[in-house]
C-alpha positions in Angstrom: 15.5 -34.1 -33.7 13.4 -33.9 -30.6 12.3 -30.2 -29.7 14.1 -28.4 -27.0 12.1 -26.0 -24.8 13.0 -22.2 -24.6 14.0 -22.0 -21.2 16.9 -24.7 -21.9 17.7 -23.6 -25.7 18.6 -20.0 -24.5 19.6 -20.5 -20.6 22.5 -18.1 -20.7 25.8 -19.6 -21.0 28.1 -16.2 -20.5 27.8 -13.6 -17.7 26.8 -11.5 -21.0 23.8 -13.0 -21.3 22.0 -13.1 -17.6 19.3 -10.6 -17.7 18.8 -7.6 -15.3 21.6 -8.7 -12.9 24.4 -6.3 -13.6 25.4 -6.3 -9.7 26.4 -10.2 -9.7 27.6 -10.4 -12.8 30.4 -7.6 -12.5 31.5 -8.4 -9.0 32.3 -12.1 -10.1 33.6 -10.6 -13.3 35.8 -8.8 -11.5 36.8 -11.4 -8.8 37.7 -13.6 -11.8 39.9 -11.0 -13.4 41.9 -9.8 -10.4 42.0 -13.7 -9.3 40.0 -13.1 -6.2 37.8 -16.1 -5.9 36.4 -16.7 -2.7 35.9 -20.5 -1.3 32.2 -19.9 -1.1 29.2 -17.9 -2.6 25.3 -17.7 -1.7 23.7 -17.0 -4.5 19.6 -15.6 -3.1 16.6 -14.8 -5.5 13.2 -15.7 -6.4 12.9 -18.8 -8.6 13.9 -18.2 -12.4 16.0 -15.3 -12.0 19.5 -17.3 -12.7 21.0 -18.3 -9.6 21.6 -22.0 -11.0 22.7 -20.6 -14.2 25.2 -18.1 -12.8 26.6 -20.7 -10.8 27.4 -22.4 -13.9 28.7 -19.6 -15.8 31.4 -19.1 -13.0 32.3 -23.2 -12.8 33.3 -22.5 -16.5 34.8 -19.2 -16.2 37.0 -21.1 -13.2 37.7 -24.4 -15.4 38.2 -23.2 -19.1 41.1 -24.1 -20.6 41.6 -20.2 -21.2 41.1 -19.1 -17.4 40.5 -18.3 -14.9 38.5 -15.5 -17.3 35.3 -14.0 -17.4 34.6 -14.6 -20.7 34.7 -18.5 -21.0 34.9 -19.8 -24.3 32.2 -22.4 -24.4 33.7 -24.7 -26.6 36.6 -26.4 -24.8 35.9 -29.8 -23.2 35.7 -28.2 -19.8 32.8 -25.5 -20.8 30.9 -28.3 -22.8 31.1 -31.0 -19.9 29.7 -28.4 -17.2 27.3 -27.6 -19.9 25.8 -30.3 -20.5 26.2 -31.3 -16.4 28.6 -34.1 -16.9 32.0 -32.6 -15.9 33.8 -34.5 -13.2 34.8 -31.4 -11.5 31.8 -29.7 -11.1 29.0 -31.8 -8.8 25.4 -29.9 -9.1 23.8 -31.3 -5.7 20.0 -31.1 -5.0 19.7 -30.3 -0.8 16.0 -31.2 -1.1 17.1 -35.0 -1.8 20.2 -34.9 -0.5 19.5 -33.7 3.1 21.1 -36.0 5.7 24.3 -35.5 7.5 25.4 -38.7 5.9 25.3 -37.3 2.5 27.2 -34.4 3.6 30.1 -36.7 5.3 30.8 -38.2 2.0 31.1 -35.1 0.4 33.6 -34.0 2.9 35.8 -37.5 2.0 35.5 -36.4 -2.0 36.7 -32.8 -1.5 40.2 -34.2 -0.8 40.4 -35.6 -4.7 42.2 -33.4 -6.6 40.4 -32.2 -10.0 40.5 -34.2 -13.0 41.2 -31.8 -15.7 40.3 -28.3 -14.3 41.5 -26.0 -12.2 39.3 -26.5 -9.2 36.7 -29.2 -7.8 33.6 -27.1 -8.0 30.3 -28.1 -5.7 27.0 -26.5 -6.5 24.3 -27.0 -4.0 20.8 -26.2 -4.9 17.9 -25.4 -2.4 20.9 -25.4 0.1 18.0 -24.0 2.8 16.8 -27.5 2.9 19.5 -29.5 4.4 19.0 -30.3 7.8 20.6 -28.7 10.8 23.2 -31.5 11.4 24.3 -31.3 7.4 24.8 -27.6 8.4 26.8 -28.5 10.9 29.2 -30.9 8.9 29.6 -28.7 6.5 30.9 -25.9 8.5 34.4 -27.2 9.0 35.1 -27.7 5.3 33.4 -24.7 4.3 35.4 -22.3 6.2 39.1 -24.4 5.4 38.3 -26.2 2.3 41.4 -27.2 0.6 42.8 -25.1 -2.3 41.3 -26.9 -4.9 37.6 -26.7 -3.8 34.9 -23.9 -4.2 31.6 -24.0 -3.1 28.4 -22.1 -4.7 24.9 -22.8 -2.9 21.6 -21.3 -4.4 18.8 -20.3 -2.3 15.4 -19.2 -2.7 15.0 -18.7 1.2 18.3 -17.1 3.1 16.6 -16.7 6.3 16.7 -20.5 6.5 20.4 -20.4 6.0 22.1 -20.4 9.4 24.2 -17.4 10.0 27.0 -19.7 10.6 27.0 -20.6 6.8 26.6 -16.9 6.0 29.2 -15.6 7.5 31.3 -17.8 5.7 30.3 -16.9 2.1 30.1 -14.1 0.2 26.4 -13.5 -0.7 24.7 -12.3 -4.0 21.0 -11.7 -4.0 19.3 -11.5 -7.3 16.5 -9.1 -7.9 13.0 -10.1 -9.5 13.1 -9.1 -13.2 10.3 -6.0 -14.3 8.3 -6.7 -16.4 9.8 -4.3 -19.0 12.8 -6.2 -18.8 11.1 -9.8 -19.2 8.8 -7.9 -22.5 12.3 -7.2 -23.9 14.1 -10.4 -23.3 11.3 -12.4 -24.6 10.7 -9.8 -27.8 14.5 -10.8 -28.9 13.6 -14.7 -28.8 10.4 -14.4 -30.4 11.8 -12.4 -33.1 14.3 -15.6 -33.4 11.9 -18.5 -33.0 10.0 -16.7 -35.5 6.9 -16.4 -33.2 4.5 -13.5 -33.9 3.4 -12.3 -31.3 2.0 -8.5 -30.0 3.4 -6.3 -27.6 0.5 -6.5 -25.3 0.7 -9.9 -25.2 4.4 -10.1 -24.2 3.7 -7.8 -21.6 1.0 -9.9 -20.1 3.4 -13.0 -20.5 5.7 -11.2 -18.5 3.3 -9.8 -15.8 2.0 -13.4 -15.1 5.5 -14.6 -14.9 6.3 -12.4 -11.7 10.1 -11.7 -12.3 10.8 -15.2 -13.5 12.7 -15.7 -16.7 12.2 -19.4 -16.8 8.5 -19.1 -16.3 8.0 -16.4 -18.8 9.3 -18.5 -21.6 7.6 -21.6 -20.0 4.6 -19.6 -20.9 5.6 -18.3 -24.3 5.9 -21.8 -25.4 3.0 -23.1 -23.7 0.8 -20.2 -25.9 2.8 -20.7 -29.0 1.3 -24.3 -28.9 -1.4 -23.2 -28.0 -2.0 -20.7 -30.9 -2.4 -21.3 -34.6 -1.9 -17.2 -35.9 -0.5 -14.3 -34.5 -0.7 -14.3 -30.5 -2.5 -11.6 -29.5 -3.7 -11.0 -25.9 -7.2 -12.3 -26.3 -5.2 -15.7 -27.1 -2.8 -15.2 -24.1 -5.8 -15.1 -22.0 -7.3 -18.2 -23.3 -4.5 -20.4 -23.6 -3.6 -19.4 -19.8 -7.0 -19.4 -18.5 -7.0 -15.6 -17.5 -9.4 -13.2 -16.2 -8.4 -10.7 -18.7 -8.5 -7.1 -19.1 -12.0 -6.4 -20.0 -13.7 -8.6 -17.4 -12.0 -7.2 -14.9 -12.6 -3.4 -15.5 -16.5 -4.6 -15.9 -16.2 -6.0 -12.7 -14.8 -3.2 -10.9 -17.1 -0.7 -13.2 -20.1 -2.7 -11.1 -18.3 -2.3 -7.6 -17.8 1.6 -8.2 -22.1 1.4 -9.2 -22.5 -0.1 -6.1 -24.1 -2.8 -8.2 -23.8 -6.0 -6.1 -26.1 -8.1 -8.7 -24.0 -7.2 -11.6 -21.1 -8.0 -9.8 -22.2 -11.6 -8.6 -23.2 -12.3 -12.1 -20.1 -11.3 -13.7 -18.4 -13.5 -11.0 -20.6 -16.2 -12.1 -20.0 -16.2 -15.6 -16.2 -15.9 -15.2 -16.2 -19.5 -13.4 -18.8 -21.2 -15.3 -15.9 -20.7 -18.0 -13.5 -22.1 -16.1 -11.5 -19.2 -14.7 -9.4 -20.3 -11.3 -11.1 -18.7 -8.1 -7.3 -18.0 -6.8 -6.3 -16.4 -10.4 -8.8 -14.2 -10.4 -8.4 -12.5 -6.9 -4.5 -12.3 -7.8 -5.4 -10.3 -10.7 -7.7 -8.1 -8.9 -5.3 -7.5 -6.5 -3.0 -6.5 -9.1 -5.4 -4.2 -10.7 -6.4 -2.3 -7.3 -2.6 -2.1 -6.8 -2.4 -0.2 -10.1 -5.3 1.8 -9.0 -3.7 2.4 -6.1 -0.7 3.9 -7.2 -2.5 5.9 -9.5 -4.3 7.4 -6.7 -1.7 8.4 -4.8 0.4 9.7 -7.5 -1.6 10.8 -10.6 2.2 10.8 -12.4 3.2 7.1 -11.5 2.6 5.5 -15.1 6.3 4.3 -15.1 5.8 1.7 -12.3 2.7 0.3 -14.0 3.4 -2.4 -16.7 -0.2 -1.9 -18.6 -0.7 -0.8 -22.3 -1.5 2.7 -23.1 -5.2 1.8 -23.1 -5.4 0.1 -20.3 -3.6 2.7 -18.4 -6.1 4.8 -19.4 -8.9 2.9 -18.9 -7.3 2.3 -15.1 -7.0 6.1 -14.4 -10.7 6.6 -15.5 -12.0 3.7 -13.0 -9.6 5.6 -10.1 -11.4 8.7 -10.4 -14.6 6.7 -9.0 -12.7 6.0 -6.0 -10.9 7.5 -2.8 -7.0 6.3 -2.1 -9.0 4.9 1.2 -11.6 3.1 -0.8 -9.1 1.2 -3.1 -6.8 0.5 0.5 -9.9 -1.5 1.8 -10.8 -3.2 -1.4 -7.3 -4.2 -1.2 -7.6 -5.3 2.1 -11.1 -7.2 1.3 -9.5 -9.1 -1.5 -6.3 -10.3 0.7 -8.6 -11.3 3.3 -10.6 -13.5 0.7 -7.8 -15.1 -0.6 -6.9 -16.3 3.1 -10.2 -17.7 3.6 -9.7 -19.7 -0.1 -6.8 -22.2 2.0 -9.6 -22.6 4.5 -12.4 -24.8 4.3 -14.8 -22.2 3.0 -16.7 -22.7 -0.3 -14.8 -20.7 -2.8 -17.8 -19.5 -4.6 -19.5 -17.9 -1.2 -15.6 -16.3 -0.5 -15.9 -14.8 -3.8 -19.6 -13.2 -3.7 -19.1 -12.3 -0.1 -16.2 -10.1 -1.1 -17.8 -8.6 -3.8 -20.8 -7.7 -2.2 -19.0 -6.1 0.1 -17.0 -4.3 -2.3 -20.4 -2.9 -3.6 -21.8 -2.5 -0.4 -18.5 -0.3 1.0 -18.9 3.4 2.5 -16.9 5.6 0.6 -13.6 6.5 2.9 -14.0 9.8 4.7 -11.2 11.9 6.4 -11.6 13.2 10.0 -11.0 16.8 8.7 -14.2 16.5 6.8 -16.5 15.0 9.5 -15.4 18.2 11.6 -15.9 20.5 8.9 -19.6 19.0 8.4 -20.0 19.3 12.1 -19.2 22.8 12.2 -21.5 23.7 8.9 -24.3 21.8 10.4 -25.2 24.2 13.0 -25.2 27.0 10.4 -28.5 28.3 8.6 -28.7 26.7 5.4 -25.8 24.7 5.9 -24.6 21.4 4.1 -26.1 19.2 6.7 -27.9 17.0 4.2 -24.5 16.4 2.5 -23.2 13.0 1.7 -20.2 12.4 3.3 -19.8 8.9 2.1 -20.8 10.1 -1.7 -18.5 8.9 -4.2 -15.5 11.4 -5.1 -17.2 12.7 -8.4 -20.2 13.4 -6.1 -18.2 14.9 -3.3 -16.8 17.2 -5.8 -20.5 18.6 -6.9 -21.5 18.6 -3.2 -18.4 21.3 -2.8 -19.8 23.8 -5.0 -23.4 23.6 -3.7 -24.9 24.9 -0.4 -27.9 21.9 0.4 -31.2 23.2 2.5 -32.0 20.3 5.2 -34.3 18.1 3.8 -34.1 19.1 0.0 -31.4 18.4 -2.8 -32.3 21.7 -4.6 -28.8 24.3 -4.5 -29.6 27.4 -3.4 -27.6 30.3 -3.4 -24.9 30.7 -0.6 -25.9 32.9 1.9 -24.6 36.4 2.5 -23.5 37.5 5.7 -24.9 40.7 6.7 -22.7 43.9 6.5 -22.6 45.7 10.1 -21.4 49.1 10.7 -21.4 48.9 14.3 -18.5 49.6 16.8 -17.6 47.6 20.0 -15.2 48.7 23.0 -13.7 46.7 25.6 -16.4 46.9 28.2 -19.1 46.5 25.4 -17.2 42.6 24.7 -16.9 42.0 28.4 -20.3 42.8 29.3 -21.9 40.7 26.5 -19.1 37.8 26.7 -21.1 35.7 28.6 -24.2 36.0 26.3 -21.7 35.8 23.5 -20.7 32.4 24.7 -24.5 31.1 24.8 -24.7 32.2 21.1 -21.7 30.3 20.3 -22.7 27.3 21.8 -25.6 26.9 19.3 -23.5 27.2 16.2 -20.5 24.6 18.1 -20.6 23.8 21.3 -16.7 22.4 21.5 -15.8 25.9 20.4 -17.6 27.4 23.2 -16.2 24.8 25.3 -12.6 26.4 24.0 -13.3 29.9 24.4 -14.7 29.7 28.0 -11.2 29.2 29.4 -9.9 32.4 27.0 -10.3 36.2 28.0 -10.7 39.3 26.4 -7.3 41.4 26.3 -7.9 44.5 24.3 -10.4 46.1 22.0 -9.3 48.5 19.4 -11.0 49.7 16.1 -13.7 47.0 16.1 -10.2 44.2 16.5 -10.6 41.8 19.4 -7.5 40.3 21.1 -8.0 37.1 22.8 -6.1 35.5 25.3 -5.2 32.0 26.1 -4.1 30.9 29.5 -1.4 29.1 28.2 1.1 29.4 25.2 0.4 26.5 22.5 -2.6 25.0 24.4 -4.8 22.4 22.7 -7.6 25.0 23.3 -5.6 27.7 21.2 -4.5 25.1 18.5 -8.5 24.6 17.7 -9.5 27.6 17.5 -7.0 29.3 15.1 -7.7 26.2 12.5 -8.8 28.3 9.5 -12.1 26.7 9.9 -12.5 27.3 13.3 -11.8 30.8 13.3 -14.0 31.5 10.5 -16.7 30.7 12.9 -15.7 32.4 15.7 -15.5 35.4 13.6 -18.4 35.3 11.9 -20.5 34.6 15.6 -19.0 37.9 17.0 -20.3 40.0 14.0 -23.5 38.5 14.4 -23.6 38.7 17.8 -22.2 42.5 18.3 -23.5 43.7 14.9 -20.5 45.1 14.4 -17.5 43.9 11.9 -15.2 43.1 14.0 -12.0 41.0 13.5 -10.2 38.5 15.9 -6.8 38.0 16.6 -5.5 35.1 19.1 -2.6 35.9 21.2 -1.0 33.9 24.5 -1.7 35.5 28.0 0.6 37.8 29.2 2.6 36.8 32.5 0.6 39.3 34.6 -2.6 41.0 33.7 -3.5 44.2 33.5 -5.5 46.0 36.5 -8.5 46.2 34.5 -8.9 43.0 33.3 -8.5 41.4 36.5 -11.4 41.8 39.5 -10.2 43.2 43.1 -11.9 39.4 44.5 -9.3 37.6 42.0 -6.5 39.6 42.4 -6.5 38.7 46.2 -6.1 35.0 45.2 -2.9 33.8 45.9 -2.8 30.5 43.9 0.4 29.1 45.7 -1.1 29.8 49.3 -4.8 28.6 47.8 -3.1 24.9 47.0 -1.3 25.0 50.8 -4.8 25.7 52.7 -6.6 23.0 50.8 -5.1 19.6 51.1 -7.7 18.0 49.0 -7.0 20.4 46.3 -3.1 19.7 46.4 -4.1 15.9 46.3 -5.9 16.4 42.9 -3.2 18.0 41.2 -0.6 15.7 42.3 -2.5 12.8 41.3 -3.5 14.0 37.6 -0.2 16.2 37.6 -2.1 19.3 36.9 -2.0 23.2 37.1 -4.1 26.1 38.1 -4.4 28.0 35.1 -6.6 30.6 37.0 -9.1 31.4 39.7 -12.8 32.2 38.7 -15.6 33.1 41.1 -18.2 30.7 41.5 -21.7 31.8 40.9 -24.2 29.7 42.9 -27.0 28.2 41.7 -30.4 26.4 43.3 -28.6 23.0 43.2 -26.3 24.7 45.3 -28.8 25.6 47.9 -29.7 21.6 48.8 -26.3 20.1 48.8 
């Protein structure tokens, strides 16, 4: 007796045998039980997920001698004929080879004939999206008003190519891609029945390689079983299928983490000398980076990654060597290399270029880190020499050190002097201009924002600073914890007093003491009316006047 491949031998024969498609199975079983069968069904989903198989099971449920029944017997003549593909009442048509309008016209003529032995005449059209536009048009009327004894079941992997006019006349069921865990469990049951000795790690590797397809996973296990002469391990699966395998991939990513481009390229050369396909390598690398990206964004996401415990621990170790931004950028590089393979560019050059770019990549830096480094860079003894683009491990080390410019030796943090002086409102206002110059040496951005603010009150060394407009951008910048710390420190250092700072909105009308007589005399609305150029400028930029300040003439004004 000839050998029957596993994919055919273990093809589901009842609804209960269909794997991981409960939403489809339950609906169809209830429809059969309640006699609510539609005249047209559209089964969509990836390859190998059970679309055509489910169509045959539904045909048996309808035409079984005990039916319609959700549990066809499988032993009566109609069930056997449908299972073997010899039934006169269940016709399977391959749309890929019957795409023309003439084929559909023949079908329309045949639907008039009554079933020979079953209850319905059922047409199963596989890959229905391959039909031509004219063929779809010819099918519309028959599909909308078919004879009572006719049922259509369409199957397709590309439902977007099916016209809306067909979709609206059918009940659509979307088959989902199977998870690696579901596939692994299915393979384990079949392996036990076939007395195939295979490890769980090898089964998981087969399930991942099948990419959610039951048929592909069984074909792969057939192939590996023919290759192996002993118990099947992950190493045997790797050799039989020509995969990269776990350890070489970990070694490659370690070389990238160490920024060792030479080692990464040599690893690639050794893999391809063994016959590894370039496209397979990049696809496995993308899957490896995907696992790292998930772990980097959520450390408690082990259930989302189909790996053995040992491989998962190794993935977590490698993930700690990169930031999430680094991993995302490397995924884009690998994806670009995958696209380049479809062009005329040399394959080996493509992956070598990818490896070197990954090894030379600078670490991703958040904007907040750059601003913090700029702010610290103006302080005496600040971390101006810190490498913003260091690895995550090095960054953690740098966070606990204060680096002197030009050296890499750690020194003790600078302690702020404890001042005991006292400031008053007059003291601060008189020295405010000089303080802004002092602050500008530490942070020019902060000094420019403080230039539009005013000192509202001073009491017990507590300085209240007003901004001209509530919620202004300047106030938002200053009130960040980093900038507020720089401002408070600069005030203490300049006025030699233990001052504290409070930010507040400017009152609707400033007190008499906070506005000079010249400024009080200025009417803003009157000023705009008297100056057409100023009015035109304000209208052009959709602006507003926040305040009026007396101009101090400079030597440049004399020669204008």
